[in-house]
TORBAKE-153719 format. One record per residue (C-alpha): residue in three letters; x, y, z; residue number from 1. Coordinates in Angstrom, 2 decimals. Each point is the difference from the previous one (the first is absolute). Layout:
# residues N
+------+---------+---------+---------+-----+
! rest !       x !       y !       z !  nr !
+------+---------+---------+---------+-----+
!  ALA !       X !       Y !       Z ! NUM !
...
+------+---------+---------+---------+-----+
***
This chain:
# residues 264
+------+---------+---------+---------+-----+
! rest !       x !       y !       z !  nr !
+------+---------+---------+---------+-----+
!  MET !   10.19 !    6.60 !   12.73 !   1 !
!  LYS !    3.53 !   -1.18 !   -0.67 !   2 !
!  THR !    0.85 !   -0.33 !   -3.68 !   3 !
!  ASN !    2.87 !   -1.60 !   -1.86 !   4 !
!  ARG !    1.45 !    0.97 !   -3.36 !   5 !
!  PHE !    0.66 !   -2.65 !   -2.63 !   6 !
!  LYS !    1.35 !    0.16 !   -3.54 !   7 !
!  ASP !   -1.98 !   -2.06 !   -2.49 !   8 !
!  GLN !    1.49 !   -1.84 !   -2.99 !   9 !
!  THR !   -0.50 !    3.02 !   -2.25 !  10 !
!  GLY !    2.10 !    2.16 !    2.34 !  11 !
!  ARG !   -2.93 !    1.94 !    1.44 !  12 !
!  VAL !   -0.08 !    0.62 !    3.78 !  13 !
!  VAL !   -3.24 !   -1.00 !    1.75 !  14 !
!  SER !   -0.98 !    0.87 !    3.59 !  15 !
!  LEU !   -1.95 !   -2.75 !    1.77 !  16 !
!  PRO !   -1.34 !   -0.76 !    3.47 !  17 !
!  ALA !    2.33 !   -2.14 !    2.08 !  18 !
!  MET !   -2.58 !   -2.80 !   -0.23 !  19 !
!  PRO !   -2.36 !    0.35 !   -3.02 !  20 !
!  GLN !   -3.45 !   -1.29 !    0.87 !  21 !
!  ARG !   -1.97 !    0.57 !   -3.22 !  22 !
!  ILE !    1.79 !   -1.30 !   -3.10 !  23 !
!  VAL !   -1.19 !    0.05 !   -3.60 !  24 !
!  SER !    1.85 !   -2.28 !   -2.42 !  25 !
!  LEU !   -0.26 !    0.73 !   -3.70 !  26 !
!  VAL !    2.01 !   -3.02 !   -1.24 !  27 !
!  PRO !   -1.09 !   -3.67 !    0.27 !  28 !
!  SER !    3.44 !   -1.44 !    0.81 !  29 !
!  GLN !    0.58 !    2.63 !    2.68 !  30 !
!  THR !   -3.46 !   -0.65 !    1.47 !  31 !
!  GLU !    0.90 !   -3.66 !    0.43 !  32 !
!  LEU !    3.27 !    1.06 !    1.61 !  33 !
!  LEU !   -1.80 !    2.17 !    2.56 !  34 !
!  PHE !   -2.27 !   -2.87 !    1.01 !  35 !
!  ASP !    2.93 !   -2.42 !    0.22 !  36 !
!  LEU !    1.79 !    2.45 !    2.29 !  37 !
!  GLY !   -2.99 !   -0.16 !    2.34 !  38 !
!  LEU !   -1.49 !    3.35 !   -0.98 !  39 !
!  GLY !   -3.35 !   -1.19 !   -1.33 !  40 !
!  ASP !   -1.96 !    1.74 !    2.76 !  41 !
!  ARG !    1.57 !    3.33 !   -0.99 !  42 !
!  VAL !   -0.68 !   -0.24 !   -3.75 !  43 !
!  VAL !   -3.12 !    2.08 !   -0.70 !  44 !
!  GLY !    0.20 !    0.32 !   -3.79 !  45 !
!  VAL !    1.07 !   -2.26 !   -2.89 !  46 !
!  THR !   -0.49 !   -0.28 !   -3.78 !  47 !
!  LYS !   -2.41 !   -2.33 !   -1.77 !  48 !
!  PHE !    3.02 !   -2.02 !   -1.14 !  49 !
!  CYS !    1.22 !   -0.70 !    3.55 !  50 !
!  ILE !   -0.97 !   -3.68 !   -0.06 !  51 !
!  HIS !    2.44 !   -1.24 !    2.66 !  52 !
!  PRO !   -1.01 !   -0.72 !    2.67 !  53 !
!  ASP !   -3.42 !   -1.16 !   -1.15 !  54 !
!  ASP !   -1.87 !    2.27 !    2.41 !  55 !
!  ALA !    2.06 !    3.17 !   -0.57 !  56 !
!  ARG !   -2.79 !    1.66 !   -2.00 !  57 !
!  THR !   -2.62 !   -0.73 !    2.64 !  58 !
!  ARG !    2.13 !    1.04 !    2.97 !  59 !
!  ALA !    0.93 !    3.31 !   -1.65 !  60 !
!  LYS !   -1.80 !    2.46 !   -2.29 !  61 !
!  VAL !    0.69 !   -0.34 !   -3.72 !  62 !
!  VAL !    1.27 !    3.31 !   -1.40 !  63 !
!  GLY !    0.03 !   -0.90 !   -3.70 !  64 !
!  GLY !    2.54 !   -1.68 !   -2.24 !  65 !
!  THR !    3.74 !    0.57 !    0.05 !  66 !
!  LYS !   -0.35 !    2.33 !   -2.99 !  67 !
!  GLY !   -3.59 !    1.06 !    0.68 !  68 !
!  LEU !    0.23 !    1.21 !    3.56 !  69 !
!  LYS !   -2.80 !    1.99 !    1.59 !  70 !
!  ALA !    1.92 !    2.74 !    1.81 !  71 !
!  GLU !   -3.06 !    1.18 !    1.90 !  72 !
!  ARG !   -0.47 !   -3.46 !    1.53 !  73 !
!  ILE !    3.62 !   -0.07 !    1.11 !  74 !
!  VAL !   -0.17 !    3.44 !    1.60 !  75 !
!  ALA !   -3.29 !   -0.88 !    1.73 !  76 !
!  LEU !    1.71 !   -2.91 !    1.76 !  77 !
!  GLN !    2.32 !    2.51 !    1.73 !  78 !
!  PRO !    3.10 !   -2.23 !   -0.28 !  79 !
!  ASP !    3.20 !    0.90 !    1.79 !  80 !
!  LEU !    1.98 !   -2.03 !   -2.56 !  81 !
!  VAL !   -0.65 !   -0.69 !   -3.69 !  82 !
!  ILE !    2.31 !   -2.49 !   -1.71 !  83 !
!  ALA !    0.18 !    0.35 !   -3.78 !  84 !
!  ASN !    2.30 !   -0.98 !   -2.88 !  85 !
!  LYS !    1.58 !    2.13 !   -2.71 !  86 !
!  GLU !   -0.84 !   -2.38 !   -2.82 !  87 !
!  GLU !   -3.28 !   -1.57 !    1.06 !  88 !
!  ASN !   -1.81 !    3.20 !    1.00 !  89 !
!  GLU !   -0.68 !    3.05 !   -2.16 !  90 !
!  ALA !    2.35 !    2.87 !    0.75 !  91 !
!  GLU !   -2.72 !    2.66 !   -0.20 !  92 !
!  THR !   -2.08 !   -1.71 !    2.68 !  93 !
!  ILE !    2.99 !   -0.51 !    2.29 !  94 !
!  PHE !    1.08 !    3.62 !   -0.34 !  95 !
!  SER !   -3.52 !    1.08 !    0.92 !  96 !
!  LEU !   -0.10 !   -2.25 !    3.06 !  97 !
!  GLN !    3.42 !    1.20 !    1.15 !  98 !
!  LYS !   -1.44 !    3.50 !    0.44 !  99 !
!  GLU !   -2.34 !   -1.29 !    2.72 ! 100 !
!  LEU !    1.40 !   -3.26 !    1.33 ! 101 !
!  PRO !    3.32 !   -1.67 !    0.90 ! 102 !
!  VAL !    0.72 !   -2.18 !   -3.06 ! 103 !
!  TRP !    3.02 !   -2.31 !   -0.05 ! 104 !
!  VAL !    0.84 !   -1.13 !   -3.55 ! 105 !
!  SER !    1.99 !   -3.11 !   -0.88 ! 106 !
!  ASP !    2.02 !   -0.36 !   -3.20 ! 107 !
!  VAL !    0.96 !   -3.64 !   -0.53 ! 108 !
!  ARG !    2.00 !   -1.12 !   -3.04 ! 109 !
!  ASP !    1.84 !   -3.06 !    1.33 ! 110 !
!  LEU !    0.38 !   -2.37 !    2.94 ! 111 !
!  THR !    2.27 !    2.43 !    1.86 ! 112 !
!  GLY !   -2.60 !    2.75 !   -0.29 ! 113 !
!  ALA !   -2.74 !   -2.36 !    1.17 ! 114 !
!  LEU !    1.97 !   -1.03 !    3.07 ! 115 !
!  ASP !    0.68 !    3.66 !    0.75 ! 116 !
!  MET !   -3.73 !    0.73 !   -0.29 ! 117 !
!  ILE !   -0.82 !   -2.71 !    2.55 ! 118 !
!  LYS !    2.65 !    1.34 !    2.36 ! 119 !
!  GLU !   -1.34 !    3.54 !   -0.27 ! 120 !
!  VAL !   -3.62 !   -1.05 !    0.47 ! 121 !
!  GLY !    1.12 !   -1.77 !    3.18 ! 122 !
!  LYS !    1.47 !    3.29 !    1.19 ! 123 !
!  LEU !   -3.09 !    2.02 !   -0.98 ! 124 !
!  THR !   -2.32 !   -2.26 !    1.95 ! 125 !
!  ASN !    2.18 !   -0.94 !    2.95 ! 126 !
!  LYS !    0.21 !   -3.62 !   -1.13 ! 127 !
!  PHE !    3.79 !   -0.29 !    0.10 ! 128 !
!  ALA !    0.27 !   -3.61 !    1.20 ! 129 !
!  GLU !   -2.70 !   -1.31 !   -2.33 ! 130 !
!  SER !    1.44 !    1.71 !   -3.08 ! 131 !
!  ASN !    3.54 !   -1.13 !    0.84 ! 132 !
!  ASP !   -1.17 !   -3.60 !    0.36 ! 133 !
!  LEU !   -1.75 !    0.21 !   -3.36 ! 134 !
!  LEU !    3.06 !    1.55 !   -1.64 ! 135 !
!  SER !    2.22 !   -2.75 !    1.33 ! 136 !
!  ASP !   -2.39 !   -2.69 !   -1.25 ! 137 !
!  ILE !   -0.33 !    1.45 !   -3.50 ! 138 !
!  SER !    3.73 !    0.66 !   -0.35 ! 139 !
!  SER !    0.95 !   -3.53 !    1.07 ! 140 !
!  ARG !   -2.52 !   -1.57 !   -2.40 ! 141 !
!  PHE !    1.32 !    1.98 !   -2.96 ! 142 !
!  ALA !    3.59 !   -0.79 !    0.99 ! 143 !
!  LEU !   -0.78 !   -3.71 !   -0.25 ! 144 !
!  LEU !   -1.71 !    0.32 !   -3.38 ! 145 !
!  GLU !    2.00 !   -1.87 !   -2.61 ! 146 !
!  GLN !   -0.14 !    1.08 !   -3.62 ! 147 !
!  GLY !   -0.24 !   -2.55 !   -2.75 ! 148 !
!  GLU !    2.95 !   -1.10 !   -2.08 ! 149 !
!  LYS !   -1.35 !    1.87 !   -3.05 ! 150 !
!  ARG !   -1.66 !    3.41 !    0.07 ! 151 !
!  LEU !   -2.81 !   -0.16 !   -2.55 ! 152 !
!  ARG !   -0.55 !    3.02 !   -2.21 ! 153 !
!  THR !   -3.37 !    1.05 !    1.35 ! 154 !
!  ALA !   -2.79 !    2.52 !   -0.54 ! 155 !
!  TYR !   -2.39 !    0.75 !    2.87 ! 156 !
!  LEU !   -3.39 !    1.22 !   -1.23 ! 157 !
!  ILE !   -2.27 !    2.12 !    2.19 ! 158 !
!  TRP !   -2.67 !    0.99 !   -2.53 ! 159 !
!  ASP !   -1.76 !   -1.20 !   -3.12 ! 160 !
!  LYS !   -1.31 !    2.17 !   -2.86 ! 161 !
!  PRO !    2.25 !    1.88 !    0.03 ! 162 !
!  MET !    2.62 !   -2.52 !    1.00 ! 163 !
!  MET !    2.20 !    1.53 !    2.72 ! 164 !
!  THR !    3.17 !   -1.19 !    1.70 ! 165 !
!  VAL !    2.43 !    1.30 !    2.64 ! 166 !
!  GLY !    3.22 !    1.95 !   -0.39 ! 167 !
!  GLY !    3.19 !   -0.04 !    2.01 ! 168 !
!  ASP !   -0.94 !    2.74 !    2.48 ! 169 !
!  THR !   -2.86 !   -1.94 !    1.62 ! 170 !
!  PHE !   -0.38 !   -2.14 !    3.10 ! 171 !
!  ILE !   -1.25 !   -2.86 !   -2.17 ! 172 !
!  HIS !    3.25 !    0.11 !   -2.00 ! 173 !
!  ASP !    2.01 !   -0.46 !    3.20 ! 174 !
!  MET !   -2.22 !   -2.90 !    1.08 ! 175 !
!  MET !    0.48 !   -1.61 !   -3.42 ! 176 !
!  ASP !    3.74 !    0.29 !    0.50 ! 177 !
!  LYS !   -0.21 !   -1.49 !    3.51 ! 178 !
!  ALA !   -2.12 !   -2.84 !   -1.39 ! 179 !
!  GLY !    2.62 !   -0.81 !   -2.64 ! 180 !
!  PHE !   -1.63 !    1.46 !   -3.12 ! 181 !
!  GLU !    1.67 !    2.34 !   -2.50 ! 182 !
!  ASN !   -2.40 !    2.83 !   -0.83 ! 183 !
!  VAL !    0.38 !    0.50 !   -3.75 ! 184 !
!  PHE !   -1.60 !    3.44 !    0.35 ! 185 !
!  GLY !    2.26 !    1.04 !    2.85 ! 186 !
!  TYR !    1.53 !    2.67 !   -2.25 ! 187 !
!  GLN !   -3.35 !    1.80 !   -0.09 ! 188 !
!  ARG !   -1.63 !    2.20 !    2.66 ! 189 !
!  ARG !   -3.23 !   -0.45 !    1.94 ! 190 !
!  TYR !   -2.74 !   -1.91 !   -1.82 ! 191 !
!  PRO !    0.47 !    0.09 !   -3.79 ! 192 !
!  GLU !   -2.56 !   -1.19 !   -2.53 ! 193 !
!  ILE !    1.21 !   -2.85 !   -2.21 ! 194 !
!  ASP !   -1.42 !   -2.48 !   -2.49 ! 195 !
!  LEU !    0.49 !   -3.60 !   -1.03 ! 196 !
!  GLU !    2.57 !    0.90 !   -2.63 ! 197 !
!  GLU !    2.10 !    1.79 !    2.63 ! 198 !
!  LEU !   -0.07 !   -3.13 !    2.16 ! 199 !
!  LYS !    1.26 !   -2.05 !   -2.92 ! 200 !
!  LYS !    2.64 !    2.60 !   -0.83 ! 201 !
!  GLN !    1.34 !   -0.13 !    3.57 ! 202 !
!  GLY !    0.40 !   -3.78 !   -0.21 ! 203 !
!  VAL !   -2.04 !   -0.74 !    3.11 ! 204 !
!  GLU !    0.25 !   -3.48 !    1.47 ! 205 !
!  CYS !   -2.63 !    0.58 !    2.67 ! 206 !
!  VAL !   -3.07 !    2.21 !    0.42 ! 207 !
!  LEU !   -1.48 !    0.58 !    3.45 ! 208 !
!  LEU !   -3.64 !    1.13 !   -0.01 ! 209 !
!  SER !   -0.77 !    1.81 !    3.24 ! 210 !
!  SER !   -3.29 !   -0.58 !    1.84 ! 211 !
!  GLU !   -0.14 !    3.76 !    0.66 ! 212 !
!  PRO !   -0.70 !    2.76 !   -0.85 ! 213 !
!  PHE !   -1.42 !   -1.71 !   -3.10 ! 214 !
!  PRO !   -1.48 !   -3.37 !    1.01 ! 215 !
!  PHE !    1.86 !   -2.27 !   -2.39 ! 216 !
!  ASN !   -1.14 !   -3.63 !    0.15 ! 217 !
!  GLU !    0.68 !   -3.33 !   -1.69 ! 218 !
!  LYS !   -2.12 !    0.99 !   -3.00 ! 219 !
!  HIS !    2.39 !    2.86 !   -0.69 ! 220 !
!  ALA !    2.98 !   -2.30 !    0.55 ! 221 !
!  ASN !   -1.31 !   -2.59 !   -2.46 ! 222 !
!  SER !   -0.64 !    2.70 !   -2.60 ! 223 !
!  MET !    3.55 !    1.31 !    0.33 ! 224 !
!  LYS !    1.45 !   -3.51 !   -0.18 ! 225 !
!  GLU !   -1.69 !   -0.43 !   -3.37 ! 226 !
!  GLN !    1.73 !    3.16 !   -1.23 ! 227 !
!  LEU !    3.33 !   -0.77 !    1.70 ! 228 !
!  PRO !    0.20 !   -3.82 !   -0.09 ! 229 !
!  ASP !    3.67 !   -0.18 !    1.03 ! 230 !
!  VAL !   -0.37 !    2.32 !    3.00 ! 231 !
!  ARG !   -0.89 !   -0.94 !    3.57 ! 232 !
!  VAL !   -3.15 !    1.92 !    0.97 ! 233 !
!  LEU !   -1.18 !    0.05 !    3.61 ! 234 !
!  VAL !   -2.67 !    1.82 !    1.96 ! 235 !
!  VAL !    1.65 !    1.25 !    3.21 ! 236 !
!  ASP !   -1.15 !    1.49 !    3.29 ! 237 !
!  GLY !    0.43 !    3.73 !   -0.51 ! 238 !
!  GLU !   -0.01 !    0.66 !    3.75 ! 239 !
!  MET !    3.26 !   -1.90 !    0.35 ! 240 !
!  PHE !    1.69 !    2.26 !   -2.53 ! 241 !
!  SER !   -1.56 !    3.36 !    0.84 ! 242 !
!  TRP !   -1.08 !    0.12 !    3.67 ! 243 !
!  TYR !    2.86 !    1.55 !    1.97 ! 244 !
!  GLY !   -1.27 !   -0.40 !    3.57 ! 245 !
!  SER !   -0.14 !   -3.00 !    2.30 ! 246 !
!  ARG !   -1.11 !   -2.24 !   -2.90 ! 247 !
!  MET !    3.65 !    0.01 !   -1.11 ! 248 !
!  ALA !    0.63 !   -2.67 !    2.65 ! 249 !
!  LYS !   -1.93 !   -2.42 !   -2.22 ! 250 !
!  ALA !    1.67 !    0.99 !   -3.28 ! 251 !
!  PRO !    3.30 !   -1.97 !    0.17 ! 252 !
!  ALA !   -1.77 !   -3.36 !    0.44 ! 253 !
!  TYR !   -2.33 !    0.88 !   -2.87 ! 254 !
!  PHE !    2.93 !    0.99 !   -2.21 ! 255 !
!  SER !    1.74 !   -3.31 !    0.74 ! 256 !
!  GLN !   -3.13 !   -1.89 !   -1.00 ! 257 !
!  LEU !   -0.31 !    2.12 !   -3.14 ! 258 !
!  GLN !    3.57 !   -0.82 !   -1.00 ! 259 !
!  GLY !   -0.95 !   -3.66 !    0.07 ! 260 !
!  ARG !   -2.98 !    0.62 !   -2.28 ! 261 !
!  THR !    2.07 !    1.89 !   -2.57 ! 262 !
!  ARG !    2.53 !   -2.84 !   -0.21 ! 263 !
!  LEU !   -2.65 !   -2.49 !   -1.06 ! 264 !
+------+---------+---------+---------+-----+
***
């Protein structure tokens, strides 16, 4: 069987069939991308968090969570391509799988990296035209995105108890920047723990409560408004800030709408 060699986003070379037929996706946003590229009939394994499309978890076997993968289930599916992510999947599990299976690992920290990931997945799966069309659509939508006149000093919260935010080396940070928000914790790395006093110290003007991974809701927003009465507090769609696949085509319109809400 003819094989092709590809370099993943961590720099590792992976040998794959010219046309992978059995694909396991270990990242929700990349699962959605595969389906949107017309590869749904080739996806044989997904995680329990792969909620887009709605039937992804019934059309393919669930192999655990992104950080609770069942390696034996993945191996049993005999995939000829496993698509993982450096941050979302546990390194130990990925290293173990790489000994037996062709695993292509993405490493996405910003819009450029996300677009590169889509381009490479198109190459891996022989979906050149479809991935190029998607890239063009996403790029044009972001190019038209207008930022507000004033960049609000903003904290984006991903977890409660302990309260956690995002640093400057994350994909969410880059999406905040594209959406016109100044990340007050951009000087930090990864996902630091903070508290209410730190929010006050940073002089935040806006707090965005993400719908994932912690399911913030209006009750949480109202509670924070009581503690920070002069700060805009909004519950936001976490997928728009953290999903780096085909869902990015919807993000610019959402960001524009969000800018309008923060100006109220």
